[in-house]
Every structure is written in structure tokens, then in C-alpha cells.
N, C-alpha and C positions, 0 to 999 in steps of 0.2 A: 590788625591795627585799624581803627576807624578813621574816617576822614576828619581832618581838623576843621573842616568847613561844613556848612549845612547843605552842600551840593551833593546830589546823588551821583553815582557812577555814570548813569545815563546822561545827566546834565554835563558832567565833565567831558564825556566823549563827544557830546554835541558841541561844546565849546571848542574842543580840539579839532573837530572836523571843520568848524567854521574858520578857525585860525589857519588851517591848511588851505582852505578854499580862497582865503584872501591874501595869502602869502605872495602871490604873483601879481596882485593888482596895482602895485607901484603907486601908492599914494592916491588911489581912487577912493573918494569919500562916500561913494554910493553904497548903500546896502538896502535890502528889501525891508519894508516896515515890519515884516514878520521876523526879521533878524534883530530888531532893536532890543528885544528881550535878551538875546544872547550877548550883544554888545554890553548892555547894562550889567548882566551877570558877570562878564569878564572884569568890568570895572569894580564890581563889588568883591569879586574874588581877590583881585590885586590889593584892595583895601584890607580884606580879612587876613591876607598873607603878609601884610606890612611891607609891601614892595614899594618903598618910599619914592624912588626915582620914577617908577612907572606911574604911581598915583599922582605925583606932582605934575607929570606931563598931562594926565587926564584932567587935572584941575585948571589948566591954562584955558581961559575962556575963548580965545580966538583960534585955538587949535581943535579941529574936528577929532572926535574920538577915534575914527578910523585911521587917522595919521599916526596917532599914538600906538594903536594896535599894530600897524605895519612897521613902525619904528622898532618896537619891542617884540616883534613876532617870534623870533627864535627864543627869547627868554620866556615869554608867556607860554609858548608851547611846552617848554621844558618844565615850567612850574606845574602846568596841567598834567603833563606826563607823569611827573613825580607823584602827584596826588592820585592819579589813576592807579599807579603801581601800589600805593599804600592801601588802596581800597580793597 
């Protein structure tokens, strides 16, 4: 079965590793500028997967994307894990 998104297995693994690395930061909004592409890819993935509640949180202008990533960390990791397994 092919991935329902345009993300490669390597990109999904990179997203998953990032999610794991930030799971313990407890609402720390800092991330390296080199990681901005990963954050944007996660937002795009949630949009493509139609994860409405997560996407709505990303759309709130006064909430930093990292707050949403940390709030939904477990769920986002599960979505990514499922996609990796499908690949």
C-alpha cells in the first residue's frame, strides 16, 4: 500500500524523530531554524490527513505551532506511525 500523502518514508521518520525529541519540552516554543521545515511538514501532513481538531489549533494565530505540536504529540506520533507502517 502506498502512502496517502506525498511524504517519503524518510520524511515521515524524520517527523517522527522530531516529535519524539520535543515530547519532553513542556510547551517550549523554541526550535532550530533548520527544524522549521519539519514543523511546516507536520502541519501540512495534518491538513492532508484531515485531522480537523489539530489543524484548527494550528490555525489559531496567537498559539505558537510548537504548543500545538506538544498538545497533540501522542496523536500526531500515532498518525505518523500508522503512515510509516503503511509504507
